[in-house]
Steps between C-alpha positions, in 0.01 A plus 500: 500500500335323790143417395209561734129449438197646678200268477202446733624780729831319565860506375653198331767434614453661841875514568770642271874438525766707325863600535603844627520795267264577214187285495226497237155368585238450228141464616205371299157593635240225440244650741195707408637823653823702511777394740793705628819301569676660799827408674498650847817687595630537144260757356377259232142554384385374159134509387400209274172518302254216446657250260821703498867413530734760649852490635701705745875503572634600839812458713496300823758408759497145642208455736136409528240739363123477509311553178130558467233586250245772540184490299211737475182519304261787533150401592282371775587168658294288735633226725229269631554248777260235622536238772293231664520494877491151650165437667329798330257473208582830327805633323703793630569742213698821471599730214785747465482763223826644367526799264828522306572829321768545237 
């Protein structure tokens, strides 16, 4: 199997190479939330729990395919941004609240 790891909201490695035909990818999730390994155009979607190791086997013709991870955690998230504007004494601040439902 080709090994893949999710850690710090990134894949390692971020590029996979395999021959045509049946391909098995094993993914270990080292993040603090579930990931879903997805290969666009091939119908591959594999959820991987926190601390988990899962594998999926699929068939692919020669070509380039994009893969991605989706992650979701229910709860309320807040993104805060702050910036100093040159020549100004104060700080510009803004907040964005995000509600994620499972």
